[in-house]
Each structure stands twice: as C-alpha cells, then as structure tokens.
C-alpha positions as CSV (number, residue, x, y, z in Angstrom):
1,M,-14.6,54.8,-25.7
2,I,-18.1,54.3,-27.0
3,T,-16.8,54.1,-30.6
4,T,-14.2,51.5,-29.7
5,Q,-16.8,49.4,-27.9
6,S,-19.1,49.6,-30.9
7,T,-16.3,48.7,-33.3
8,V,-15.4,45.6,-31.2
9,Q,-19.1,44.5,-31.1
10,N,-19.4,44.9,-34.9
11,T,-16.2,43.0,-35.5
12,T,-17.4,40.2,-33.2
13,S,-20.7,40.0,-35.0
14,K,-19.0,39.7,-38.4
15,L,-16.6,37.0,-37.2
16,R,-19.4,34.8,-35.9
17,G,-20.4,33.9,-39.5
18,S,-16.9,33.6,-40.9
19,I,-14.3,30.8,-40.7
20,H,-12.1,33.0,-38.5
21,K,-12.6,32.8,-34.8
22,N,-12.2,35.5,-32.2
23,L,-10.3,34.1,-29.4
24,Y,-11.6,36.7,-27.0
25,E,-15.2,35.9,-27.6
26,P,-16.6,34.1,-24.6
27,T,-18.9,31.9,-26.6
28,F,-15.9,30.4,-28.5
29,H,-14.5,28.7,-25.4
30,N,-17.9,27.2,-24.5
31,I,-17.1,26.8,-20.8
32,P,-20.1,25.0,-19.2
33,N,-21.4,25.8,-15.8
34,E,-20.0,23.7,-13.0
35,S,-22.4,20.8,-12.3
36,Q,-22.1,18.5,-9.3
37,D,-23.4,15.6,-11.4
38,S,-20.7,16.1,-14.1
39,I,-17.8,15.9,-11.6
40,P,-16.9,12.3,-10.8
41,S,-17.1,11.6,-7.1
42,K,-14.4,10.1,-5.1
43,V,-16.4,6.9,-4.7
44,Q,-16.8,6.7,-8.5
45,F,-13.0,7.2,-8.8
46,S,-12.4,4.5,-6.3
47,Q,-14.8,2.1,-7.9
48,G,-13.5,2.8,-11.3
49,S,-10.0,1.8,-10.3
50,N,-10.8,-1.7,-9.3
51,T,-8.3,-3.1,-11.8
52,L,-4.5,-2.8,-11.4
53,L,-4.3,-2.4,-15.2
54,K,-6.9,0.1,-16.3
55,S,-6.6,1.9,-19.7
56,K,-4.1,2.0,-22.5
57,G,-4.6,5.6,-23.3
58,D,-3.2,7.2,-26.5
59,V,0.3,5.7,-26.1
60,L,-0.5,2.4,-27.8
61,N,-2.6,3.9,-30.7
62,F,0.3,3.5,-33.1
63,L,0.4,-0.3,-32.6
64,P,-1.6,-2.8,-34.7
65,D,-5.0,-3.7,-33.3
66,S,-4.0,-7.4,-33.2
67,L,-1.1,-6.6,-31.0
68,T,-3.0,-4.1,-28.9
69,K,-5.7,-6.6,-28.0
70,L,-3.1,-8.9,-26.5
71,L,-1.5,-6.2,-24.3
72,P,-2.8,-5.6,-20.8
73,E,-4.4,-2.2,-20.2
74,V,-2.2,0.0,-18.1
75,N,-3.1,2.7,-15.6
76,I,0.1,4.7,-15.5
77,K,-0.5,6.2,-12.0
78,V,-1.3,2.9,-10.4
79,T,1.6,1.2,-12.2
80,L,4.1,3.9,-10.9
81,L,2.7,3.5,-7.4
82,C,3.2,-0.2,-7.6
83,L,6.7,0.1,-9.0
84,F,7.8,2.4,-6.1
85,W,6.0,0.1,-3.7
86,Y,8.0,-2.9,-5.1
87,V,11.3,-1.1,-4.8
88,T,10.8,0.1,-1.2
89,S,9.4,-3.2,-0.1
90,S,12.4,-5.1,-1.5
91,I,14.8,-2.8,0.3
92,S,12.9,-2.9,3.6
93,S,12.4,-6.7,3.5
94,N,16.1,-7.6,2.9
95,I,17.4,-4.9,5.3
96,S,15.1,-6.3,8.0
97,K,16.8,-9.7,7.6
98,A,20.2,-8.1,7.9
99,I,19.1,-6.3,11.1
100,L,17.7,-9.4,12.7
101,R,21.0,-11.3,12.0
102,E,22.8,-8.7,14.1
103,F,19.9,-7.7,16.4
104,P,18.0,-11.0,17.1
105,H,15.0,-9.3,18.8
106,P,11.9,-9.4,16.6
107,V,9.6,-7.9,19.3
108,A,12.0,-5.0,20.0
109,L,12.4,-4.4,16.2
110,T,8.6,-4.2,16.0
111,E,8.6,-1.6,18.8
112,L,11.3,0.5,17.1
113,Q,9.4,0.3,13.8
114,F,6.2,1.6,15.4
115,L,8.1,4.4,17.1
116,T,9.8,5.4,13.8
117,N,6.5,5.3,11.8
118,A,4.8,7.6,14.3
119,A,7.8,10.0,14.3
120,L,7.9,10.1,10.5
121,C,4.1,10.7,10.3
122,L,4.5,13.6,12.7
123,L,7.5,15.0,10.9
124,F,5.8,14.6,7.5
125,A,2.6,16.3,8.6
126,T,4.6,19.1,10.2
127,L,6.7,19.6,7.0
128,I,3.6,19.9,4.8
129,N,1.9,22.2,7.3
130,Y,5.0,24.5,7.3
131,C,5.0,24.5,3.4
132,R,1.5,26.0,3.6
133,T,2.7,29.1,5.4
134,Q,2.7,32.4,3.5
135,Q,6.5,32.8,3.5
136,F,7.1,29.4,2.0
137,N,3.9,29.0,-0.1
138,F,5.5,30.0,-3.5
139,H,8.6,27.9,-3.2
140,W,8.9,25.0,-5.7
141,I,9.3,22.5,-2.9
142,S,6.0,23.7,-1.4
143,N,4.2,23.3,-4.7
144,T,5.6,19.8,-5.1
145,L,4.6,18.7,-1.7
146,Q,1.1,20.1,-2.0
147,N,0.4,18.2,-5.2
148,L,0.2,14.9,-3.3
149,P,-2.7,12.4,-3.8
150,E,-6.0,13.4,-2.3
151,G,-6.8,11.7,1.0
152,L,-3.1,11.4,2.0
153,L,-2.9,14.4,4.3
154,P,-5.3,16.1,6.8
155,T,-7.4,18.8,5.2
156,Y,-7.1,21.2,8.1
157,L,-3.4,22.0,7.5
158,N,-3.0,25.8,7.0
159,G,0.5,26.6,8.3
160,S,-0.3,27.1,12.0
161,F,1.7,24.6,14.1
162,Y,-0.4,25.2,17.2
163,D,-3.8,25.1,15.6
164,C,-3.1,22.2,13.2
165,I,-0.4,20.0,14.6
166,W,-0.6,20.5,18.3
167,S,-4.4,21.1,18.7
168,K,-5.6,18.7,16.1
169,F,-3.1,16.2,14.8
170,L,-1.6,15.3,18.2
171,A,-4.9,15.6,20.1
172,V,-6.5,12.2,20.7
173,D,-9.7,11.9,18.7
174,K,-12.2,9.4,19.9
175,T,-13.6,8.6,16.5
176,A,-10.2,8.2,14.9
177,L,-9.1,6.0,17.8
178,V,-12.1,3.7,17.6
179,S,-11.7,3.5,13.8
180,T,-8.0,2.6,13.8
181,F,-7.8,0.4,16.9
182,P,-8.6,-2.8,14.9
183,M,-6.0,-1.9,12.3
184,G,-3.5,-1.3,15.1
185,L,-4.1,-4.8,16.4
186,F,-3.6,-6.2,12.9
187,Q,-0.4,-4.2,12.6
188,F,0.8,-5.4,16.0
189,F,0.2,-9.2,15.5
190,G,1.1,-9.1,11.8
191,H,4.5,-7.5,12.2
192,V,5.5,-9.6,15.3
193,T,4.7,-12.8,13.4
194,S,6.4,-11.6,10.2
195,Y,9.6,-10.6,12.0
196,K,9.6,-13.9,13.9
197,A,9.3,-15.8,10.6
198,T,12.0,-13.7,9.0
199,S,14.4,-14.5,11.9
200,L,13.9,-18.2,11.3
201,I,13.7,-18.8,7.5
202,P,14.9,-16.9,4.4
203,V,13.1,-13.8,3.2
204,S,12.2,-15.4,-0.1
205,L,10.4,-18.2,1.7
206,V,8.5,-15.8,4.0
207,H,7.2,-13.8,1.0
208,S,6.4,-17.0,-0.9
209,V,4.0,-18.0,1.9
210,K,2.5,-14.5,2.1
211,A,1.9,-14.7,-1.7
212,L,-0.9,-17.1,-1.0
213,S,-3.1,-14.2,0.1
214,P,-5.2,-14.0,-3.1
215,I,-6.5,-17.5,-2.5
216,V,-7.5,-16.6,1.1
217,T,-9.1,-13.4,-0.1
218,V,-11.1,-15.0,-2.9
219,C,-12.2,-17.8,-0.5
220,W,-13.3,-15.3,2.1
221,Y,-15.5,-13.3,-0.3
222,R,-16.9,-16.5,-1.8
223,F,-17.8,-18.4,1.3
224,A,-18.2,-15.7,4.0
225,K,-19.7,-13.0,1.8
226,G,-21.5,-15.1,-0.8
227,K,-19.9,-13.3,-3.7
228,R,-19.5,-15.3,-6.9
229,F,-16.4,-14.9,-9.1
230,N,-16.0,-15.9,-12.8
231,S,-14.7,-19.5,-13.2
232,M,-11.6,-18.0,-15.0
233,T,-10.7,-16.3,-11.7
234,Y,-10.1,-19.6,-10.0
235,L,-8.3,-21.1,-13.1
236,T,-5.9,-18.2,-13.4
237,L,-5.1,-18.3,-9.7
238,I,-3.7,-21.9,-10.2
239,P,-0.6,-20.9,-12.2
240,L,-0.3,-17.8,-10.1
241,M,-0.1,-19.7,-6.8
242,S,1.8,-22.7,-8.3
243,G,4.5,-20.4,-9.6
244,V,5.0,-18.7,-6.3
245,M,5.2,-21.9,-4.4
246,L,7.6,-23.4,-7.0
247,T,9.8,-20.4,-6.6
248,S,10.8,-21.3,-3.0
249,S,9.8,-25.0,-2.8
250,A,13.5,-26.1,-2.8
251,R,14.9,-26.7,0.6
252,T,18.5,-26.1,-0.6
253,P,20.1,-24.0,2.1
254,T,20.9,-20.4,1.0
255,K,23.9,-18.5,2.0
256,E,22.2,-16.6,4.7
257,Y,20.1,-19.5,5.9
258,S,23.1,-21.8,6.2
259,K,24.9,-19.1,8.2
260,D,21.9,-18.7,10.5
261,L,21.9,-22.4,11.3
262,S,25.7,-22.4,11.8
263,D,25.4,-19.4,14.1
264,T,22.9,-21.3,16.3
265,R,24.9,-24.6,16.0
266,S,21.7,-26.3,15.1
267,T,21.3,-30.1,14.4
268,P,19.3,-31.3,11.4
269,S,16.3,-31.8,13.6
270,A,16.6,-28.3,15.0
271,A,16.9,-27.0,11.5
272,D,13.6,-28.7,10.5
273,S,12.0,-27.3,13.6
274,F,13.1,-23.8,12.7
275,Y,11.8,-24.3,9.2
276,I,8.4,-25.5,10.3
277,I,8.0,-22.8,13.0
278,G,9.1,-20.2,10.5
279,L,6.5,-21.4,7.9
280,F,3.8,-21.3,10.7
281,F,4.6,-17.7,11.7
282,A,4.7,-16.7,8.0
283,A,1.2,-18.3,7.4
284,I,-0.2,-16.5,10.5
285,S,1.2,-13.2,9.3
286,M,-0.3,-13.7,5.8
287,A,-3.7,-14.4,7.3
288,I,-3.5,-11.4,9.6
289,F,-2.6,-9.0,6.8
290,V,-5.4,-10.4,4.5
291,A,-7.9,-9.7,7.3
292,Q,-6.4,-6.2,7.7
293,N,-6.7,-5.5,3.9
294,I,-10.3,-6.6,3.9
295,F,-11.2,-4.5,7.0
296,S,-9.2,-1.4,6.0
297,K,-10.8,-1.2,2.6
298,S,-13.8,0.5,4.1
299,I,-11.6,3.0,5.9
300,L,-8.9,3.7,3.3
301,T,-11.2,4.1,0.3
302,V,-11.7,7.8,-0.4
303,K,-15.4,8.6,0.3
304,K,-17.7,11.5,-0.6
305,K,-17.7,14.4,1.8
306,E,-21.4,15.0,1.2
307,L,-23.5,12.3,2.9
308,L,-27.2,11.8,3.1
309,P,-28.8,12.2,6.6
310,S,-29.5,8.5,6.7
311,Q,-25.8,7.8,6.2
312,K,-24.7,10.1,9.0
313,K,-26.9,8.4,11.6
314,T,-25.4,5.0,11.3
315,S,-24.2,3.2,14.4
316,N,-21.7,1.0,12.7
317,H,-18.1,2.0,13.6
318,V,-16.8,1.2,10.1
319,S,-19.5,3.4,8.6
320,V,-18.6,6.2,11.0
321,A,-15.0,5.8,10.1
322,A,-15.8,6.0,6.4
323,S,-17.9,9.1,6.8
324,Y,-15.3,10.6,9.1
325,N,-12.9,10.3,6.0
326,L,-9.6,9.7,7.8
327,D,-6.5,10.6,5.9
328,K,-3.7,8.1,5.4
329,I,-1.1,9.9,7.6
330,T,-3.6,10.1,10.5
331,I,-4.4,6.4,10.1
332,L,-0.8,5.3,10.0
333,F,0.0,7.6,13.0
334,Y,-2.8,6.2,15.1
335,C,-2.0,2.6,14.1
336,S,1.7,3.1,15.0
337,C,0.9,4.6,18.3
338,I,-1.6,1.8,19.1
339,G,1.0,-0.8,18.0
340,F,3.7,0.9,20.1
341,L,1.5,0.8,23.3
342,L,0.5,-2.8,22.7
343,T,4.1,-3.9,22.1
344,L,5.6,-2.0,25.0
345,P,4.7,-4.4,27.8
346,I,6.0,-7.4,25.8
347,V,9.3,-5.6,25.2
348,I,9.7,-4.8,28.8
349,I,8.9,-8.4,30.0
350,T,10.8,-10.3,27.3
351,E,13.7,-8.0,26.3
352,L,14.4,-5.4,29.0
353,L,13.9,-7.4,32.2
354,P,16.0,-10.5,31.3
355,S,19.8,-10.4,31.8
356,R,20.4,-10.2,28.1
357,S,19.6,-6.6,27.2
358,V,18.7,-5.4,23.7
359,F,21.2,-2.5,24.2
360,A,24.1,-4.9,24.0
361,D,23.2,-5.9,20.5
362,F,22.2,-2.5,19.2
363,T,25.4,-1.2,17.5
364,Y,26.0,1.8,15.3
365,R,25.8,-0.4,12.2
366,T,22.4,-1.7,13.4
367,L,21.3,1.9,13.9
368,F,22.3,2.9,10.4
369,L,20.5,-0.1,8.9
370,F,17.4,0.6,11.0
371,L,17.3,4.2,9.8
372,I,17.2,3.1,6.2
373,Y,14.7,0.4,7.1
374,G,12.5,2.8,8.9
375,F,12.3,5.3,6.0
376,T,11.7,2.6,3.4
377,H,9.1,0.9,5.5
378,F,7.3,4.1,6.1
379,T,7.3,4.9,2.4
380,Q,6.0,1.5,1.4
381,A,3.3,1.7,4.1
382,M,2.0,4.9,2.6
383,L,2.1,3.5,-0.9
384,A,0.2,0.4,0.3
385,F,-2.5,2.6,1.9
386,Q,-2.9,4.5,-1.4
387,L,-3.2,1.2,-3.4
388,I,-5.7,-0.3,-0.9
389,G,-7.9,2.8,-1.3
390,R,-7.7,2.7,-5.1
391,L,-8.1,-1.1,-5.8
392,S,-10.5,-3.8,-4.8
393,P,-9.4,-6.3,-2.2
394,V,-8.8,-9.1,-4.8
395,T,-7.0,-6.8,-7.2
396,Y,-4.9,-5.5,-4.3
397,S,-4.0,-9.0,-3.4
398,I,-2.8,-9.5,-7.0
399,A,-0.7,-6.3,-6.8
400,N,0.6,-7.7,-3.5
401,I,1.5,-10.9,-5.3
402,M,3.5,-9.0,-7.9
403,K,5.3,-7.2,-5.1
404,R,6.1,-10.6,-3.6
405,I,7.6,-11.7,-6.9
406,V,9.9,-8.7,-7.0
407,V,10.9,-9.2,-3.3
408,I,11.5,-12.9,-3.8
409,G,13.6,-12.2,-6.9
410,V,15.7,-9.6,-5.0
411,A,16.0,-11.9,-2.0
412,L,17.1,-14.8,-4.0
413,T,19.7,-12.6,-5.7
414,W,20.8,-11.3,-2.3
415,E,21.0,-14.9,-1.0
416,S,23.0,-16.0,-4.0
417,H,20.6,-18.8,-4.7
418,F,18.8,-18.7,-8.1
419,S,17.9,-22.1,-9.5
420,T,16.2,-23.1,-12.7
421,R,13.1,-24.2,-10.7
422,Q,12.8,-20.8,-9.2
423,I,13.2,-19.0,-12.5
424,L,10.4,-21.3,-13.9
425,G,8.3,-20.4,-10.8
426,L,8.7,-16.7,-11.5
427,I,7.7,-17.1,-15.1
428,M,4.6,-19.1,-14.1
429,T,3.6,-16.4,-11.7
430,V,3.9,-13.7,-14.3
431,I,1.8,-15.8,-16.6
432,G,-0.8,-16.2,-13.9
433,L,-0.9,-12.5,-13.3
434,Y,-1.4,-11.8,-17.0
435,G,-4.1,-14.4,-17.2
436,Y,-5.9,-13.0,-14.1
437,D,-5.8,-9.4,-15.5
438,K,-6.9,-10.4,-19.0
439,W,-9.6,-13.1,-18.3
440,G,-10.0,-13.8,-14.6
441,N,-10.7,-10.3,-13.2
442,K,-14.4,-10.6,-13.9
443,V,-17.2,-11.5,-11.6
444,S,-20.3,-13.5,-12.4
445,N,-23.7,-12.0,-13.0
446,H,-24.4,-12.1,-9.2
447,S,-21.9,-9.9,-7.4
448,H,-18.3,-9.1,-6.8
C-alpha cells in the first residue's frame, strides 16, 4: 500500500511538468472556494433582467456582425415565459367572452374565478409537497416539478401534509394577509371591470384599451416619482400606442358583437351606449392593473434572504412584505381568497337574491368552458407573477403590450374580422416594440 501511494505521488509529480494532465489531480480542476461575493444575489438577478430581450448568447455567433447588430438581444428563458403567457392569455380571454355570452353574470364569473384560483393554488402546493416525500422523491415527475423557478413555491414544503399544508399554507398569516390585501383589492376591482367591459364590447377592443398601459406607467414614474426617461422612450411609444389603437379603431361590427346587439335587441343609440360604457370599464380596468403592477413589483421581486438589521426594523408594510419574501403561490392564494370574500356580498345581493338566479344560466357547456378558462387563467397568472418579478415595470408593460397584440390578433381571427387597417396596426405595434427595445429602453443620466 505504501509503495502504491509513493508510485502515485511520483507519477503525479512527473505529470505536473508535462503536457499530459492527470484528471485525478485535485489542482487540475481548480475548484475555488465558495464565496458569498462571487454568487450573484437574487436582487442582482432581478435587476439584471430589466429588459425583456437580454442577451444573444452563442446562438447568433455564426451570423455576420452587421446583421447581429440589428437583431434584438434575446433572453431565452424570459422569451419562453412570454410565449406561454401569450398562449394562455389568448385562450382565457376568448373563452371568457364565450362564457359571458351564455352566462351573462360578470360578478358571478369573477367569484367563480377567485374560487378556482384558490383551489388550484392549494392543489398545486399539495402536489408539490407530496412529490417531496421519500417514496415519490426519485420519480421523474417529482424531479420535473421540483425544478421550478425559485420563488414560485413555499420553501417549507417537505412532504408532510399536516406540517406544511394544514399548519402553514392554510393557516392565516398576519404578515402575508397585510401584504397581499392591497393586491386582493386590485384583483377584485380589476377583474370585475374587465369582465363588465368584455360583456359589452369585443375582446379585441378591450385589450386594445388595456394596451395603453405603458403610457400610464411611464407618466406615473415621470411625474409622480420624478424619474427621467430617455427621449427615445417617448418617441418609440408613439408608434407602439398608435399601432394598438389603429388595430381596433374601426367600429365595424364583428360577428360576435353584432350577435350580442341582436340578442339584446338594441337600438343604434343603445349600441353606442354599450360601446362607451364598455370603453369606460376597459379604461378603468387598465388603470387598476397598472397600479397593481407598480405596487406588486416590490412584493414579487425575489429578494435576498440575508438582510441587514436596519432593513429588518422597517415599519413600512411593503418593506416587511419584501423581507418576508412571499412566494408566488401564497400570494395568488391570498389574493384569490381576499377577492372571493370581497365579491361574495355583491354576488349574494345582485345575483342570488333577485328572481333571475345564476343557476338557471349555468349549463354543463358553461361548466366545461369554465374549467378550461380556470386552468388557463391560473397558468397565465402564475406566468405574469414570474415576469413581474423578473422585469422592470416599464418593460413588463411592454411585454404586456406584446401579449395584447397576440390576444387581439387571436380575437380578431375568432371574430372573423381582420381588415387592412388592423394588419397595419399590428405591424406598427411590432415596429414600436422593436424600437423601444433597441433605442428607447434607456434612462437618462438621472434615474430610472
């Protein structure tokens, strides 16, 4: 044994000066000691992901430099999140219109949506918790579900249903309740006004109005917060917003909109009234969700777990929420429960007590559509939370604009109404998005 050890040492010493490398030599691998400063923090990761399009990587290295400079920089993870977000949002938006045609109760639909979101949050957390048990820990499904983005799930899930789900997830936490109550209010008013607008005007028009959110976001940070943007930011928002407004500026009745008016036997004046009221509710919904995005940025951004003592002793509720580091499932669960409780009295007064009950309009087909809608809406809500935590408010608004483009395009196809003006509007919006990402997503020397 001693001879073998000596031989190995002599061989290793000889190889150090040669061109051949000993793969078993520890110094060959050069593994540095783990340093806290070398590991990027969660805040650095969040701040480094302020653009929707981040880095080209090695994929475009084979292209000429002249062509590469013109291409936008792409963050693959954020791009895939956005693509899934666009698909689920398109499905949920158009299905909600189909549901409201057969089930004309926007407040009741809001209540059912909050109930479904809360149930899916509980089911998802329970499933992940079960996957972390010893008997299921080595299954490929368990490994897939456990490789989810950081900050999506509670950190205390260890496989015990009583300790994790019953005693912690379902237990009312005062800090979490205080942190998510404003977001629950935003969800309540935002969804009620959005469903009301969807029941009165086409889906494409509702999302065209909501696509004005980047202008509201930029104006808020410019005038309320005193932050200065590059002049190109404002210039690139002009074709962006003009294209979106041009997409649905035509008042030509679509197939669904004409059927809605014929179902209600509306006169032209009543149709104009529906149109104006629908635009009003869509604008209110847009403003509410902009306020929610700005507020929730401080909660949904993944924060450091290690905080300085001065940071822990803050009295601001938002700072407490940030240091508490709520996960996305818990936030959505609390927001859904708060929204459900806020909507319940209105549903009882306006839907259950009158003679026309909601149960008469709730058919099996409506139930089937609602199950699809509930799942897609839950998925797109989780994706939205992930993007809010990764992107800055203005960049998230641009990502939201692109989502509106996809939703509007799908809605126009669904409504069998695709004019030359709307195609031109979509092209202008895409040009505006490219211009914002290439030249306008820069702040002035003051602040952003």
